[in-house]
C-alpha positions as MATLAB code, in Angstrom:
seq = 'XXXXXXXXXXXXXXXXXXXXXXXXXXXXXXXXXXXXXXXXXXXXXXXXXXXXXXXXXXXXXXXXXXXXXXXXXXXXXXXXXXXXXXXXXXXXXXXXXXXXXXXXXXXXXXXXXXXXXXXXXXXXXXXXXXXXXXXXXXXXXXXXXXXXXXXXXXXXXXXXXXXXXXXXXXXXXXXXXXXXXXXXXXXXXXXXXXXXXXXXXXXXXXXXXXXXXXXXXXXXXXXXXXXXXXXXXXXXXXXXXXXXXXXXXXXXXXXXXXXXXXXXXXXXXXXXXXXXXXXXXXXXXXXXXXXXXXXXXXXXXXXXXXXXXXXXXXXXXXXXXXXXXXXXXXXXXXXXXXXXXXXXXXXXXXXXXXXXXXXXXXXXXXXXXXXXXXXXXXXXXXXXXXXXXXXXXXXXXXXXXXXXXXXXXXXXXXXXXXXXXXXXXXXXXXXXXXXXXXXXXX';
ca = [
       0.009    0.002    0.008;
       1.180    3.519   -0.792;
       1.361    6.201    1.928;
       0.698    9.908    1.565;
       4.382   10.495    1.309;
       4.617    7.991   -1.590;
       1.793    9.773   -3.478;
       3.629   13.091   -3.062;
       6.898   11.684   -4.166;
       5.297   10.048   -7.228;
       3.558   13.378   -8.093;
       6.986   15.006   -8.097;
       8.100   12.564  -10.796;
       4.956   13.406  -12.745;
       5.789   17.149  -12.585;
       9.358   16.504  -13.575;
       8.455   14.782  -16.857;
       5.315   16.667  -17.717;
       6.673   19.743  -19.431;
       9.081   17.983  -21.782;
       6.642   15.156  -22.542;
       3.826   17.600  -23.723;
       6.360   19.891  -25.425;
       7.219   17.289  -28.152;
       3.669   16.807  -29.361;
       3.100   20.587  -29.260;
       5.986   21.088  -31.565;
       5.262   18.143  -33.979;
       1.455   18.332  -34.114;
       0.697   15.245  -32.066;
      -1.857   15.265  -29.266;
      -0.325   16.201  -25.848;
      -2.985   14.233  -23.933;
      -2.113   11.125  -25.989;
       1.606   11.741  -25.216;
       0.806   11.550  -21.522;
      -1.254    8.479  -21.908;
       1.579    6.738  -23.913;
       4.198    7.886  -21.412;
       2.236    6.239  -18.569;
       1.580    3.026  -20.488;
       5.108    2.941  -21.825;
       6.605    3.284  -18.376;
       4.564    0.343  -17.132;
       5.670   -1.713  -20.113;
       9.302   -0.819  -19.444;
       8.972   -1.868  -15.788;
       7.442   -5.161  -16.819;
      10.285   -5.801  -19.181;
      13.020   -4.850  -16.592;
      11.528   -7.000  -13.700;
      10.381   -3.825  -11.947;
      13.834   -3.015  -10.529;
      14.907   -0.044  -12.691;
      13.473    3.331  -11.355;
      12.926    4.872  -14.730;
      10.155    7.013  -16.204;
       9.605    7.143  -20.020;
       8.502   10.291  -21.837;
       8.451   11.790  -25.304;
      11.800   11.708  -27.135;
      13.199   14.986  -28.548;
      15.411   13.169  -31.064;
      12.491   12.423  -33.372;
      11.212   16.012  -33.597;
      12.870   16.987  -36.917;
      11.678   13.815  -38.783;
       8.159   14.044  -37.258;
       7.807   17.669  -38.349;
       8.911   16.633  -41.867;
       6.300   13.844  -42.066;
       3.384   15.515  -40.363;
       3.862   19.002  -41.774;
       1.022   20.480  -39.556;
      -1.431   18.170  -41.281;
      -3.315   15.895  -38.932;
      -4.054   13.423  -41.680;
      -0.320   12.616  -41.913;
      -0.125   11.573  -38.174;
      -1.100    7.881  -38.915;
       1.936    7.609  -41.291;
       4.241    8.954  -38.604;
       2.840    6.329  -36.223;
       4.089    3.664  -38.579;
       7.563    5.102  -38.521;
       7.556    5.370  -34.773;
       6.582    1.715  -34.475;
       9.466    0.816  -36.846;
      11.840    2.724  -34.594;
      10.617    0.651  -31.708;
      11.299   -2.508  -33.747;
      14.897   -1.328  -34.322;
      15.295   -1.053  -30.551;
      14.178   -4.686  -30.186;
      16.775   -5.733  -32.748;
      19.466   -3.869  -30.753;
      18.247   -5.579  -27.644;
      18.807   -8.956  -29.267;
      22.325   -7.971  -30.397;
      23.250   -6.810  -26.878;
      21.819  -10.081  -25.482;
      24.030  -12.067  -27.816;
      27.325  -10.148  -27.310;
      26.790   -9.743  -23.485;
      26.860   -6.818  -21.116;
      30.610   -7.125  -20.631;
      31.289   -6.167  -24.257;
      29.087   -3.109  -23.796;
      30.831   -2.125  -20.534;
      34.115   -2.488  -22.408;
      32.929    0.023  -24.939;
      31.692    2.338  -22.338;
      34.139    2.579  -19.448;
      33.901    5.353  -16.804;
      36.238    7.657  -18.703;
      33.543    7.717  -21.428;
      30.324    7.423  -19.452;
      31.419   10.013  -16.831;
      31.839   12.813  -19.335;
      28.639   11.669  -21.166;
      26.722   12.043  -17.916;
      28.171   15.481  -17.407;
      27.149   16.433  -20.963;
      23.616   15.202  -20.385;
      23.299   17.517  -17.401;
      25.060   20.577  -18.799;
      23.433   20.363  -22.226;
      19.990   20.601  -20.594;
      20.902   23.788  -18.541;
      20.273   25.959  -21.596;
      16.630   24.775  -21.562;
      16.524   25.581  -17.896;
      17.779   29.116  -18.349;
      15.400   29.723  -21.248;
      12.493   28.618  -19.039;
      13.817   30.537  -16.023;
      13.688   33.898  -17.903;
      10.937   32.822  -20.304;
      12.900   33.730  -23.331;
      11.048   33.354  -26.669;
      12.321   32.275  -30.025;
      15.979   32.756  -29.221;
      15.617   36.449  -28.292;
      17.674   37.043  -25.170;
      16.653   40.621  -24.286;
      16.388   41.466  -20.607;
      13.398   43.555  -19.753;
      11.563   44.226  -16.576;
       9.455   41.089  -17.236;
      12.405   38.842  -17.763;
      13.878   40.177  -14.529;
      10.710   39.255  -12.667;
      10.758   35.843  -14.381;
      14.340   35.325  -13.150;
      13.379   36.261   -9.596;
      10.552   33.839   -9.691;
      12.950   31.076  -10.916;
      15.486   32.024   -8.275;
      12.804   31.891   -5.535;
      11.815   28.361   -6.730;
      15.411   27.294   -6.895;
      16.117   28.541   -3.356;
      12.967   26.817   -1.847;
      14.078   23.572   -3.438;
      17.687   23.945   -2.331;
      16.625   24.731    1.258;
      14.280   21.715    1.366;
      17.005   19.324    0.075;
      19.427   20.504    2.824;
      16.969   20.435    5.737;
      17.461   17.722    8.432;
      13.852   16.561    8.443;
      10.302   17.743    7.780;
       7.856   17.878    4.916;
      10.000   20.198    2.854;
      12.871   17.695    3.169;
      10.667   14.923    1.872;
       9.077   16.574   -1.173;
      11.232   19.629   -2.015;
      10.463   19.662   -5.749;
       6.716   19.513   -5.230;
       6.631   22.234   -2.554;
       8.975   24.465   -4.640;
       6.634   24.226   -7.629;
       3.528   24.864   -5.550;
       5.044   27.909   -3.828;
       6.496   29.159   -7.026;
       3.069   28.867   -8.766;
       1.381   30.722   -5.933;
       3.975   33.481   -6.124;
       3.174   33.829   -9.844;
      -0.546   34.012   -9.076;
       0.125   36.720   -6.474;
       2.291   38.718   -8.865;
      -0.316   38.457  -11.647;
      -2.780   40.677   -9.733;
      -0.725   43.941  -10.023;
       0.202   42.966  -13.541;
       3.779   41.922  -12.796;
       3.351   38.394  -14.066;
       1.279   36.928  -16.845;
      -0.784   33.854  -16.103;
      -2.541   31.980  -18.886;
      -5.540   29.776  -17.791;
      -6.691   29.225  -21.405;
      -5.556   25.519  -21.432;
      -7.878   24.818  -18.498;
     -10.862   26.530  -20.137;
     -10.418   24.844  -23.411;
      -9.631   21.293  -22.236;
     -12.371   18.672  -22.234;
     -13.264   17.067  -18.921;
     -12.631   13.539  -20.120;
     -10.594   12.138  -23.088;
     -12.132    8.928  -24.242;
      -9.905    6.667  -26.342;
     -11.225    5.965  -29.864;
     -14.141    8.356  -29.156;
     -12.536   11.707  -28.546;
     -11.524   13.120  -31.900;
      -7.762   13.181  -32.418;
      -7.008   11.493  -29.094;
      -6.102    8.010  -30.359;
      -5.594    7.257  -34.061;
      -4.668    4.177  -35.999;
      -1.416    3.894  -37.808;
      -1.041    3.623  -41.680;
       1.826    2.005  -43.478;
       4.429    4.263  -45.084;
       7.912    3.360  -46.281;
       8.847    7.053  -46.299;
       8.009    7.385  -42.597;
       9.894    4.173  -41.777;
      13.046    5.294  -43.622;
      12.937    8.686  -41.825;
      12.160    7.547  -38.284;
      13.586    4.007  -37.876;
      17.229    4.919  -38.173;
      16.875    7.501  -35.380;
      16.738    4.548  -32.898;
      20.451    4.134  -33.644;
      21.031    7.624  -32.346;
      18.815    7.260  -29.291;
      20.518    3.939  -28.555;
      23.612    5.851  -27.448;
      21.424    8.177  -25.391;
      19.707    5.231  -23.735;
      23.117    3.815  -22.632;
      23.958    7.186  -21.044;
      20.617    7.433  -19.356;
      20.696    3.999  -17.911;
      24.284    4.527  -16.790;
      23.255    7.738  -15.105;
      20.298    6.119  -13.407;
      22.539    3.370  -12.109;
      24.969    5.858  -10.867;
      22.390    7.616   -8.809;
      20.800    4.449   -7.367;
      24.243    2.666   -6.939;
      23.376   -0.432   -9.019;
      24.707   -1.817  -12.247;
      21.594   -2.150  -14.405;
      23.834   -3.423  -17.261;
      24.104   -6.695  -15.269;
      20.687   -6.783  -13.668;
      18.228   -6.791  -15.278;
      20.510   -6.295  -18.216;
      20.868   -3.681  -20.977;
      18.984   -5.909  -23.339;
      15.968   -5.778  -21.100;
      16.053   -1.927  -20.830;
      16.360   -1.704  -24.553;
      13.482   -4.164  -24.953;
      11.378   -2.145  -22.600;
      12.101    1.119  -24.443;
      11.418   -0.545  -27.773;
       8.049   -2.021  -26.776;
       7.040    1.242  -25.081;
       7.878    3.103  -28.338;
       5.875    0.614  -30.382;
       2.821    1.019  -28.122;
       3.139    4.840  -28.356;
       3.337    4.619  -32.154;
       0.239    2.410  -32.233;
      -1.825    4.789  -30.093;
      -0.653    8.003  -31.692;
       1.952    9.316  -29.312;
       5.588   10.295  -29.864;
       8.425    7.779  -29.401;
       9.339    7.085  -25.781;
      12.693    7.361  -24.134;
      14.201    7.225  -20.561;
      13.983   10.687  -18.884;
      16.946   12.421  -17.238;
      14.455   14.688  -15.446;
      13.192   11.853  -13.311;
      16.764   10.599  -12.663;
      17.321   14.064  -11.297;
      14.347   13.661   -8.948;
      15.843   10.420   -7.738;
      19.143   12.135   -6.963;
      17.338   14.927   -5.133;
      15.035   12.832   -3.023;
      17.351    9.790   -2.604;
      14.275    7.596   -2.756;
      14.921    4.951   -5.430;
      11.765    2.815   -5.033;
      10.673    1.798   -8.569;
       7.075    1.426   -7.395;
       6.902    5.199   -7.096;
       7.752    5.568  -10.837;
       4.943    3.055  -11.702;
       2.530    5.122   -9.471;
       3.661    8.212  -11.437;
       2.890    6.285  -14.617;
      -0.676    5.732  -13.474;
      -0.937    9.428  -12.719;
       0.270   10.191  -16.207;
      -2.446    7.867  -17.691;
      -5.038    9.641  -15.509;
      -3.794   12.965  -16.694;
      -4.091   11.877  -20.289;
      -7.713   10.892  -19.725;
      -8.678   13.764  -17.441;
      -8.371   16.766  -19.737;
      -8.993   19.469  -17.134;
      -6.653   18.191  -14.594;
      -3.813   17.719  -17.061;
      -4.420   21.273  -18.356;
      -3.736   22.666  -14.873;
      -0.152   21.422  -15.021;
       0.112   23.046  -18.512;
      -0.389   26.412  -16.789;
       2.721   26.088  -14.566;
       4.718   29.135  -15.512;
       8.056   28.507  -17.322;
      10.148   30.420  -14.696;
       8.838   27.990  -11.998;
       9.800   24.991  -14.078;
      13.103   26.713  -14.958;
      14.034   27.111  -11.291;
      13.467   23.451  -10.640;
      15.232   22.386  -13.888;
      18.388   24.353  -12.875;
      18.744   22.229   -9.844;
      17.757   18.895  -11.467;
      20.019   19.250  -14.497;
      22.914   20.479  -12.293;
      22.485   17.358  -10.225;
      22.927   15.192  -13.344;
      26.207   16.895  -14.184;
      27.316   16.452  -10.545;
      26.651   12.682  -10.920;
      29.061   12.579  -13.861;
      31.728   14.183  -11.854;
      31.151   11.755   -8.997;
      31.316    8.851  -11.454;
      34.746    9.900  -12.610;
      36.056   10.480   -9.033;
      34.761    7.321   -7.477;
      35.788    5.106  -10.370;
      39.366    6.118   -9.475;
      40.266    6.811  -13.114;
      44.089    7.307  -13.545;
      44.542   10.827  -14.929;
      48.307   10.885  -14.369;
      48.733    9.920  -17.995;
      47.290   11.488  -21.105;
      45.185    8.657  -22.470;
      42.150    8.875  -20.184;
      42.474   12.665  -20.217;
      42.346   12.598  -24.073;
      39.274   10.402  -24.062;
      37.444   12.658  -21.551;
      38.534   15.797  -23.302;
      37.378   14.625  -26.733;
      34.035   13.451  -25.369;
      33.364   16.691  -23.410;
      34.422   18.967  -26.332;
      32.338   17.037  -28.846;
      29.193   17.061  -26.667;
      29.398   20.620  -25.369;
      30.815   22.094  -28.543;
      28.359   20.507  -30.938;
      25.585   20.979  -28.371;
      26.088   24.762  -28.708;
      25.175   24.583  -32.384;
      22.338   22.025  -32.016;
      24.149   18.902  -33.237;
      24.982   17.912  -36.857;
      22.226   18.362  -39.330;
      22.121   16.044  -42.411;
      20.089   17.047  -45.476;
      18.433   14.642  -47.942;
      16.752   16.917  -50.443;
      13.851   18.632  -48.630;
      14.223   16.324  -45.584;
      16.557   17.205  -42.710;
      17.836   14.903  -40.032;
      20.028   15.774  -37.041;
      22.532   13.782  -35.122;
      22.426   14.962  -31.487;
      25.556   16.212  -29.795;
      25.131   13.513  -27.151;
      25.293   10.808  -29.827;
      28.382   12.270  -31.404;
      30.044   12.729  -28.048;
      29.381    9.101  -27.046;
      30.685    7.871  -30.454;
      33.851   10.017  -30.049;
      34.478    8.788  -26.578;
      34.086    5.088  -27.565;
      36.340    5.415  -30.597;
      39.006    7.303  -28.755;
      38.988    4.708  -25.961;
      39.099    1.834  -28.451;
      41.853    3.157  -30.748;
      44.168    5.429  -28.788;
      47.512    3.751  -28.053;
      47.744    1.871  -24.675;
      45.234    0.045  -22.593;
      42.687    1.844  -20.406;
      44.404    2.840  -17.145;
      41.409    2.929  -14.857;
      41.283    0.356  -12.122;
      38.948   -2.629  -11.997;
      36.877   -0.854   -9.521;
      35.931    1.541  -12.366;
      33.744   -1.153  -13.758;
      31.489   -0.810  -10.819;
      28.739    1.767  -10.843;
      29.190    4.253   -7.933;
      26.360    5.518   -5.889;
      25.822    9.253   -5.576;
      25.711   10.111   -1.860;
      24.448   13.624   -1.576;
      23.802   13.403    2.114;
      27.412   13.037    3.432;
      30.278   13.765    1.107;
      33.126   11.351    1.397;
      36.635   12.441    2.369;
      39.874   10.585    1.921;
];
């Protein structure tokens, strides 16, 4: 049975994934409510495939946005064809799962030692901080002009950040247990108060326009059936090769937070299988492709509660939100600066995990080999991240290889082909646990 504390902790996970999960369908033309439904169902499918021991939440993948936009083109009648391509991408994940099962987790660990995964985790966290800053100041369309409104937005984000930081560092009490949830609630209330004198703009339109209940196969545009399209398959299926690298980084990060090696148990092949089946379900129902979420890993690091059942409860909440239109719309009205304040803390925690991974793995940095691998990985990830990755054009169609994918590939290749054997100790093969309560001293 779940306690009141469990419900609150699960709701925090829901809040952490909500913004990004609904943003993808808003950009691509898919239904945000369907995306929430698919995220919840996909998470439950993932936990079933991974024996319920990996505390992961699945949400909408950003990697598929360019291809989805090319296929859908703001025309709802093209969504069923995109669904076919999304299902094909899920099938590629299943094929990769089979390959990993055949070659074994040790081969994967050899390809991804701590001198590669540590910098990749840092990149995951730091590459997301730009999103947090944009949300904190509520910048629009890449226009970074500071006005009286952006200053107010920044102060709201700072207030939310400070409330969360105080809660995380308290010895005990309710604020210690659910710092993210309380920070969001207090930040929201502050925005409501500031909206009366006109110092902050609140938009309640999503609540007014949302239906009370979304009924599958009855509410128009909520669930649609896929239609076969080779073009959609060719565009979307190969993206699974890109997100495969990201999946490895996310599972490594999650294991570093929890202090377990999920490559061994339940096995990387199972996490890939869960991601693949979840993506196929999402494609069938009309949602975007699913992927593991760093935001929820940040919640794990913040709360230090790693119970996978809480993620499954959050998945049920997501399904409910997908079905209850009005309730889900309330979360859509959370101001960007409030989310930005929380994101600054969450994404910073991810980067800190990467640093701890490098330190506790006892990587030998007295020589240049490991330094070269880490330097190349960081430069590729952060440098390419600043320009949005590497775009590839095929006529009128544009694809993009993410900076994280390129960075991971660079790290793997440098580690494999630079002269000399890896100099990290055997202990580096073990996944360290991030202890945020009491820092260790030698």
